[in-house]
C-alpha positions in Angstrom: -219.5 -79.5 111.5 -218.6 -76.2 112.5 -220.1 -74.1 115.5 -222.1 -72.1 112.9 -223.6 -75.5 111.6 -226.1 -77.3 113.4 -229.1 -79.6 113.0 -231.3 -77.2 113.5 -232.2 -77.4 110.2 -230.6 -76.8 106.8 -232.0 -73.3 105.8 -229.7 -70.5 106.9 -227.1 -72.5 108.0 -224.3 -74.8 106.3 -225.5 -77.7 107.0 -224.4 -81.4 105.7 -226.3 -82.9 102.8 -229.4 -84.7 102.3 -228.9 -88.2 103.0 -225.2 -87.7 104.2 -224.5 -89.4 108.0 -221.1 -89.7 110.1 -219.7 -93.1 110.3 -220.6 -95.3 113.2 -218.9 -94.9 116.4 -215.9 -97.3 117.2 -218.0 -98.9 119.9 -221.8 -98.5 119.9 -221.7 -99.0 123.7 -219.9 -96.1 125.0 -222.4 -92.8 125.8 -220.7 -89.4 124.4 -220.6 -87.2 127.8 -221.2 -84.2 125.6 -224.8 -85.8 124.7 -225.8 -87.5 128.2 -226.3 -86.2 130.8 -223.7 -86.0 134.0 -225.1 -89.0 136.2 -225.9 -91.1 133.0 -223.4 -94.3 132.9 -223.8 -97.9 132.4 -223.9 -100.4 135.0 -221.6 -103.5 135.6 -224.3 -105.7 133.3 -224.1 -103.1 130.7 -227.5 -101.0 131.1 -228.0 -97.3 131.4 -228.3 -95.4 134.6 -229.3 -92.0 135.5 -229.1 -90.5 138.9 -228.3 -94.4 140.3 -231.2 -96.3 138.3 -230.9 -98.7 136.0 -233.1 -97.9 132.9 -235.4 -101.5 133.2 -236.2 -100.6 136.6 -237.6 -97.2 135.6 -239.1 -98.9 132.5 -241.1 -101.1 134.8 -242.0 -98.5 137.3 -243.1 -95.7 135.0 -243.7 -96.9 131.4 -242.5 -96.3 128.1 -242.3 -93.9 126.8 -241.3 -91.7 129.1 -239.0 -88.4 129.6 -236.2 -88.7 132.4 -234.9 -85.7 133.7 -231.7 -85.7 136.0 -232.4 -83.6 138.4 -229.0 -83.2 139.9 -227.7 -82.4 136.3 -230.5 -79.3 136.0 -229.2 -77.7 139.1 -225.9 -77.7 138.1 -226.6 -76.0 135.1 -228.3 -73.4 137.0 -225.4 -72.9 139.4 -223.0 -72.9 136.4 -224.9 -70.1 134.1 -225.6 -68.2 137.7 -221.7 -68.2 138.8 -220.6 -67.4 134.9 -222.6 -63.8 135.0 -222.5 -63.2 138.1 -224.3 -60.5 140.6 -224.0 -57.9 137.9 -226.1 -59.6 135.5 -229.5 -61.3 135.3 -229.9 -64.9 133.9 -233.6 -65.6 133.4 -234.8 -69.4 132.3 -236.7 -69.4 129.6 -239.7 -71.5 130.4 -241.2 -72.3 127.2 -238.2 -75.0 126.8 -240.2 -76.8 129.5 -242.0 -75.8 132.8 -243.3 -77.1 135.2 -244.0 -76.7 139.3 -241.0 -78.7 140.0 -238.9 -76.7 137.6 -240.2 -73.4 139.2 -239.2 -74.7 142.6 -235.8 -75.8 141.3 -235.0 -72.4 139.7 -236.4 -70.6 143.1 -233.9 -72.3 145.0 -231.0 -72.3 142.5 -231.7 -68.3 142.3 -232.5 -68.2 138.6 -235.0 -66.0 137.4 -237.9 -67.1 135.0 -239.0 -65.5 131.5 -242.8 -67.0 130.7 -244.1 -66.0 127.3 -247.8 -66.8 127.9 -250.6 -66.9 130.6 -250.6 -70.7 131.0 -246.9 -70.3 131.8 -247.3 -67.4 134.2 -250.0 -69.4 136.3 -247.7 -72.2 136.7 -244.6 -69.7 137.7 -247.2 -68.0 140.5 -248.3 -71.1 141.8 -245.5 -72.6 142.2 -244.1 -70.0 144.3 -241.8 -68.0 142.1 -241.5 -64.2 143.3 -243.2 -62.2 140.5 -240.8 -59.6 140.7 -238.3 -62.1 139.4 -240.2 -63.1 136.5 -240.1 -61.6 132.7 -243.2 -61.7 130.3 -242.4 -62.1 126.8 -245.4 -62.8 123.9 -245.9 -61.2 120.2 -249.9 -60.6 121.4 -250.3 -60.8 125.0 -253.9 -60.5 125.4 -255.3 -57.7 127.7 -256.3 -60.6 130.5 -252.8 -61.8 130.5 -251.3 -58.4 130.8 -253.8 -57.4 133.6 -252.7 -60.4 135.4 -248.7 -59.7 134.9 -249.7 -56.5 136.3 -251.7 -57.1 139.4 -248.8 -59.9 140.3 -246.0 -57.2 140.3 -244.0 -59.2 137.1 -240.4 -57.7 137.1 -240.5 -57.1 133.7 -243.1 -57.0 130.7 -241.2 -57.3 127.3 -243.2 -54.7 124.9 -243.4 -56.5 121.5 -245.6 -54.0 119.3 -246.8 -50.2 119.2 -250.1 -51.7 120.5 -248.5 -53.3 123.2 -247.1 -50.1 124.7 -250.3 -48.7 125.0 -252.6 -51.7 126.2 -249.7 -52.1 129.0 -249.7 -48.4 129.7 -253.3 -48.2 130.1 -253.6 -51.4 132.4 -250.9 -50.1 134.7 -252.5 -46.4 135.0 -255.4 -48.4 136.1 -254.2 -50.4 138.3 -252.2 -47.4 140.0 -248.6 -48.7 139.4 -245.9 -48.0 137.4 -245.0 -51.2 135.1 -241.1 -52.1 134.5 -240.6 -52.6 130.6 -237.9 -53.2 128.0 -238.9 -53.0 124.5 -237.9 -56.1 121.8 -236.2 -55.0 119.3 -235.4 -56.3 115.9 -231.7 -56.0 114.6 -231.5 -57.3 111.3 -229.5 -60.4 112.2 -229.6 -63.4 110.3 -228.3 -66.0 112.7 -227.1 -69.2 111.6 -230.8 -71.9 112.4 -233.5 -72.9 110.8 -235.9 -70.0 109.9 -238.6 -71.1 112.1 -236.3 -70.0 114.9 -234.7 -67.4 113.8 -235.8 -64.4 115.4 -234.0 -61.1 114.4 -234.1 -60.7 110.7 -236.9 -58.2 109.8 -239.3 -60.3 108.1 -240.8 -62.1 111.0 -243.7 -61.5 113.6 -241.1 -60.4 117.0 -240.4 -57.2 118.1 -239.8 -53.9 116.7 -237.6 -53.4 113.6 -234.5 -51.1 113.9 -234.7 -50.2 110.4 -236.6 -47.0 109.7 -236.6 -45.4 113.4 -239.2 -47.4 114.7 -237.2 -48.9 117.4 -236.6 -45.1 118.1 -240.1 -44.3 118.0 -240.8 -47.0 120.2 -238.4 -45.5 122.9 -239.9 -42.2 122.4 -243.2 -43.2 123.2 -242.6 -45.6 126.1 -240.7 -42.7 128.0 -243.6 -40.3 127.0 -246.0 -42.6 129.3 -246.2 -42.0 133.1 -247.5 -45.4 134.1 -244.3 -47.3 132.1 -240.8 -47.3 134.0 -238.7 -48.2 130.2 -235.8 -50.1 132.0 -233.8 -51.4 128.7 -233.6 -53.4 125.6 -234.2 -56.7 124.5 -233.2 -58.3 121.8 -233.3 -62.0 120.5 -231.7 -63.2 117.4 -232.6 -67.0 117.4 -232.6 -70.5 118.9 -230.0 -73.5 118.6 -227.2 -71.2 117.9 -223.2 -71.9 118.1 -221.8 -69.0 116.5 -221.5 -66.1 118.9 -221.0 -63.3 115.9 -224.3 -62.7 115.4 -224.7 -61.6 119.3 -221.4 -59.0 118.3 -223.8 -57.7 115.7 -226.7 -57.4 117.9 -225.2 -55.9 120.5 -223.6 -53.4 118.5 -226.7 -52.2 116.9 -228.7 -52.3 120.5 -225.9 -50.2 121.7 -226.1 -47.8 118.9 -229.8 -47.4 119.9 -228.9 -47.1 123.5 -226.6 -44.0 122.4 -229.7 -42.3 120.3 -231.8 -42.6 123.2 -229.3 -40.7 125.5 -228.3 -38.7 122.6 -232.0 -37.3 121.8 -234.0 -37.3 125.5 -230.7 -37.2 128.0 -231.4 -41.0 129.1 -229.0 -43.7 129.3 -231.0 -46.9 129.8 -229.8 -49.3 132.8 -230.6 -52.7 131.1 -229.9 -54.7 127.9 -231.2 -58.1 127.2 -229.6 -60.2 124.6 -232.1 -63.0 124.8 -231.0 -66.7 124.9 -230.8 -69.6 121.8 -227.4 -70.8 122.9 -226.9 -74.2 121.2 -226.7 -77.5 122.8 -225.0 -80.8 121.8 -227.4 -83.2 120.1 -225.2 -85.2 118.4 -221.3 -85.8 119.0 -220.4 -83.7 115.8 -221.5 -80.7 118.1 -219.6 -78.4 120.1 -221.3 -76.0 122.6 -219.7 -73.4 124.5 -219.7 -73.7 128.4 -221.6 -71.0 130.1 -218.5 -69.2 131.4 -217.2 -68.8 128.0 -220.7 -67.2 126.7 -220.7 -64.7 130.1 -216.9 -63.7 129.0 -217.9 -63.1 125.4 -221.4 -61.5 126.2 -219.7 -59.2 128.8 -216.8 -58.4 126.5 -218.7 -57.5 123.5 -221.2 -55.2 125.5 -218.3 -53.4 127.1 -216.4 -53.1 124.0 -219.6 -51.5 122.3 -220.6 -49.1 124.9 -216.8 -47.9 125.5 -217.0 -47.0 122.0 -220.2 -45.0 122.4 -219.1 -43.3 125.6 -222.0 -44.9 127.6 -222.0 -46.8 130.7 -222.3 -50.4 130.6 -225.6 -51.4 131.2 -226.5 -54.4 133.5 -226.9 -57.6 131.0 -229.4 -59.9 131.0 -229.3 -63.5 129.0 -232.5 -66.2 129.0 -230.7 -69.4 128.5 -233.8 -72.2 128.2 -232.4 -75.4 126.4 -228.9 -74.4 127.4 -230.1 -75.6 131.0 -232.6 -78.0 130.4 -232.3 -79.5 127.1 -228.6 -82.0 127.9 -230.5 -83.2 131.2 -233.2 -85.4 129.9 -233.4 -87.9 127.9 -236.4 -90.1 125.9 -237.1 -93.7 126.9 -238.5 -96.2 124.1 -239.4 -100.0 123.7 -238.2 -101.2 120.4 -241.6 -102.8 118.3 -241.5 -103.4 114.7 -238.1 -103.9 113.0 -237.8 -103.6 109.3 -234.8 -104.0 107.5 -234.6 -102.5 104.1 -232.0 -104.1 101.7 -229.6 -101.5 100.5 -231.1 -98.4 102.5 -231.2 -98.7 105.9 -233.4 -100.6 108.9 -236.3 -98.8 110.1 -236.7 -99.0 114.1 -240.5 -98.2 115.3 -240.7 -97.7 119.0 -243.5 -96.6 121.1 -243.6 -92.8 120.8 -242.7 -91.0 118.1 -243.7 -87.7 116.8 -246.3 -86.7 119.3 -243.3 -86.5 121.6 -241.1 -84.9 119.7 -242.1 -82.8 116.8 -238.6 -81.4 116.6 -237.2 -83.8 114.3 -240.6 -83.3 111.6 -240.8 -79.7 112.1 -237.2 -78.6 112.0 -235.1 -81.5 110.5 -233.3 -82.0 113.9 -230.9 -84.6 114.5 -230.2 -86.9 117.4 -228.3 -89.2 118.4 -229.6 -92.7 120.0 -228.4 -95.7 122.0 -229.3 -99.2 122.6 -229.5 -98.8 126.9 -231.4 -102.0 128.5 -227.7 -104.2 127.8 -224.3 -103.8 125.8 -224.2 -105.9 122.4 -221.1 -106.7 120.4 -223.1 -107.1 117.2 -221.6 -105.0 113.9 -223.4 -101.3 113.9 -226.6 -100.9 111.2 -227.7 -97.9 109.9 -231.4 -97.5 111.2 -234.0 -94.6 111.1 -235.8 -94.6 114.3 -239.8 -93.9 113.9 -242.8 -93.5 115.7 -246.2 -95.5 115.8 -247.8 -92.4 114.2 -249.6 -92.2 110.6 -247.3 -90.4 108.8 -244.2 -91.2 106.9 -242.5 -88.4 108.5 -243.0 -89.1 112.0 -239.2 -89.4 112.4 -237.7 -89.4 115.8 -233.8 -90.2 114.5 -233.7 -89.4 110.9 -230.1 -91.6 110.9 -228.3 -93.4 113.2 -226.4 -96.5 113.9 -227.7 -99.0 116.4 -226.3 -103.3 117.0 -227.4 -105.3 114.5 -228.9 -107.6 116.9 -231.4 -105.0 118.0 -234.6 -106.8 118.9 -238.4 -106.0 119.9 -238.7 -105.5 123.9 -235.2 -103.6 123.5 -234.7 -100.3 125.1 -233.5 -97.5 123.1 -233.0 -93.6 124.5 -232.8 -90.6 122.7 -230.4 -87.6 124.6 -230.8 -84.2 124.6 -234.7 -84.2 124.7 -235.2 -82.0 127.8 -235.9 -79.1 125.7 -239.2 -78.5 124.1 -240.3 -81.9 123.6 -242.4 -82.3 126.0 -243.6 -78.7 125.8 -244.2 -79.2 122.1 -245.8 -82.5 122.5 -249.6 -83.9 121.3 -252.0 -86.2 121.5 -252.0 -86.7 117.5 -253.9 -89.7 117.1 -254.9 -89.6 120.5 -251.7 -90.8 121.7 -250.9 -90.4 125.4 -248.2 -87.5 126.3 -245.7 -88.9 128.2 -244.6 -88.5 132.1 -241.6 -86.4 132.8 -239.9 -88.6 135.9 -237.2 -86.4 137.7 -234.5 -88.6 139.0 -231.5 -88.0 141.6 -229.3 -89.9 144.1 -231.2 -92.8 143.5 -234.5 -91.9 143.5 -237.6 -91.4 140.8 -240.7 -89.3 141.0 -243.1 -88.1 138.4 -243.2 -84.3 138.4 -245.6 -84.4 135.3 -248.0 -87.8 135.1 -248.3 -89.3 132.0 -251.7 -88.6 130.5 -254.3 -91.2 130.5 -257.3 -91.9 128.2 -259.6 -90.9 130.8 -257.9 -87.5 130.7 -258.5 -87.5 126.6 -262.4 -88.2 127.3 -262.9 -85.9 129.8 -262.1 -83.5 127.3 -264.5 -84.4 125.0 -268.1 -83.3 126.3 -269.7 -85.3 123.5 
């Protein structure tokens, strides 16, 4: 599978045909380092451990299903991104991937900034102590109340997504007597190799202001003419779960062309350019993600080259990794329930979670790995489909994978690379209780987001 093909989905990418699956690994007990977090290993008894704690102990203490997040790995990835881009660039963690107060504190301690896209994310960030000047506020339809909260808090930048929002933010900033720093999000007409629902820079979608027909140039003109706005740069985001850097090259070229137009027309060289996020991670052994230092060099080279060609000073670069930081740091632990062999097809393995804790397979046709983790096995591999307990035939967690043929009810299996979007997009479908997020580090585990209870469900139901 190439870098441009990815299990984000079959549309807008060259992906494997329906029903195709890779051959089983030579040894199902081996854990691929690309897919699992850095402290995951097997102990002497063959059980998976994370942060030095065996999954059986974790399951006994915290129950299943549950997300287990490798805190050491998360912090190491924060540092890797920060070091790769250095002091002359800004790294904003994309909170939509997964956000909690503990995550905010870790980001603050590791020196990263934070990108939020709703009032709830902003509240979480501020409550956990993230300095407002290190927060960027996104969103295609920010409410007046959300903008007012952001301006009052003093967020470092608001990313303007429409002509209406230019006026809205300017009016609120003026009413508070401040000059709000802003960027303009432009859609550059780049078709990223990803699922159409997470491709965000082609023109027929809801985000940003199009470069086409001079719309982005007009947005810049309006923003520069408003005293309550300080336009600091241009923002572009081409999609999610991307491996191929070609899209970023085209995007950077078009954004730099806009910067040159702004200089020529207004005599202003905007000091910043934000290339967004969307860098892919390994969900299966076939995936080949780039390391942060590779990404940093590639993006820096692209922007520098395009600016030199246009006769511009190289602006300060910002990036927004979310999935690339938190995605690989967590796995979801399940207990096996019903096992149904279908002769000539596959075996259905039902677990105690499902689409309520991981909607991505149903929503994006995403691919995942899975492993038996409570023990090792020398049994032959069997083709399985891991499914949940919800009343939907599309309630699939892992579409096609291999597990040992002696798999039995009560075994623990784990799906890696579930740190991004799984808890963020979790639901109460069928009145399921959303699982906890448990941080594990150096032999200690603690809940950072607790499991929902039936009392939580009833508390919202006013009868």
